N, C-alpha and C positions, 0 to 999 in steps of 0.2 A: 755324896751318890751315892752310897748306899742306901740310904734308905727312900731317896728315888726311883734307885732302882727298885725295892723293896715296894714300895710304894706302883707305883708301876704293875709291876710281878702280881701280887691282889688282887690290883683292878682286872688284868687281862686273866686269872685264874678262873678256870671252870671245870665242873664237871659231865660230865658227858656220858648216860648210861654207868654211871658209878667208878667211870675209869676222869683222873685225873687227865685234864687238859692244857698244856702249856705252849701248844699252839698260836694263840692269838699273839702270844708278845712277839712272835717271829713277822704278823703280819702289818706290826703298828710300826715301824723303822723308827720314829720318836721310842719307845721302846724298847725294842731291840736294841737303840746304840746305847740306853742307860743299863739295862741286865748287862750286856759283855762290858762297859768300865764296869760297873761294879764285880763282875766274876773274873776281871785283872786288877781290881784295887789293891786285894790283900796282899797280891804278888808281886805289885811293880816296884819294888825296892827288894827283891829280895836273889836277885841272881838269876834267872829262871833263861835258860836257852832256849827250851822248844814248849809245847804244849802238845798233849795228847789229847786225842778225843774219839770218842768210841762210836762206830758205825748206830745211828745214822743222827740223828741231833747233836750228840755229842761230837761231831764232825761240822756242823754247824757254825755251834758253838764255839768251842775247842778254833777254829779257822779263825773266827772272828777274834778272838782273843789274843789269838797267835800276833794280826795285825796291831791290833792295839798296844800290845807289850813291842813290838817291832821284833819280834825273836821269829823262829820255823815254826811249820805244822807238820805233828808225828799220826799218822793216819793208824788206828786201831782196826783192822776190819775183824767181825764175828763170821762164822761158817768158812762157804767156798767162793767165796769169787774170786777172779782174777787180782793176785797179787804179785806181781815178781820178785823175782828173788830171795835170798835165802832168809827165810822165816826164825822169829820164836814164837814159841806155842806155849798158851795155856786153857786149861778148860777149867772154869771159874765154877766157884763151892755153886751150888744152887742160888737162886737168885728169891725173889719174895714172891712166885708163882712155884718154884722148886723148881725152875728151869736150869741146867749145867751150861756156858757157854762157850765154844771154842774159841778163843781171842787169839788175832795176830798182829803182830809188831814186825815189818821189816826190820833186822838186824844192823845192818848201814843207818839207817836215824836214827841211831842212839848213838853214843859213842862216851870211853870215859871224858870228862871235863864239859861235859853235858848236865845242868840239874832241869828236874822236868815237872810240868805239873799236868793234872789232868782235870779235863774241865767235860761236864753232863749238865745236864737236865734238871735229873734228880740220884739221890742216892737211900738207900734199902738199908740192905744188908750189906752196903761194902765189896761183895765178893768179887765183882767185874775188878774194880777199880786196886782192889788187891790183887787179883793177877795180873794188872799193866806196871803196877808198882814191882811186882816181882821179874817182870816181862824187862822193865828196864832196867831194874840192878844189874841183870845178869848180861847187859848189853855193854856197863858200867858206867853208867849213867846213875844219876843222885835223885832220889825223892825229892820233889819240893811241898807235895801235898797236892789237895784235890779242891775245886772251889764248883760249887751247884748252884744250881736255881732254888733249889727245896733239899732240904735236909731234912731224912726220916731216918739216920741211923741211931745207935744206939751210943750214948759217952762215951765211953770204952772204945768203939771201931770209930770214930769222930776225932778220939786223940792219936789212935791208931793210924790213924789215914790223912791226919794233919786237913782235914775238911774243912772248908767255909764255904759261907751260903749266904744269897738273901735274905732267902726265906727257908723256917722249919716251918714243917708237917704241919705243927700245932696251929702256927697261925693261919692258916688256908680255911678260909671257908666249911663249913662241915658239909658234906653231902644232906644234902633231903630227901634223898630219895625220887626224886621226881625227872630229875632231869636227866 
């Protein structure tokens, strides 16, 4: 299952203007379904009770993985958009662009007894995942780990955040400087 997802993710990956583009995975229903199964797979028998996803690609992938696992979805919002109720917030450490994100999670969405995983398209520094883990734990939840399409983080951060991936950044085709 993971190898099928890996092949489809690599086949649909593109560089556009030097930026990684995984959006073609979303456009192909077969690839999307395989990637969702691949993201869910490592955590299928891990007692996960909720899946977190960070706005925006994490919303799409995380909600789909939650459905695949038969559990609920917990949104993690960035910035100032409407998000009713009491929230837990964290300002992430700088990401790969040096940007710090203000992340918000509804306090009532995670509680004691929850085992929560994070799903996203890409992890590089792990700054946002670490902030989400801190919020989950503040709410009384237990961190199960992180499942991503592309892993570009360090081995220490990968172990710390329990990251599982479909592909590593090293497996991606090199940017040719043209597209």
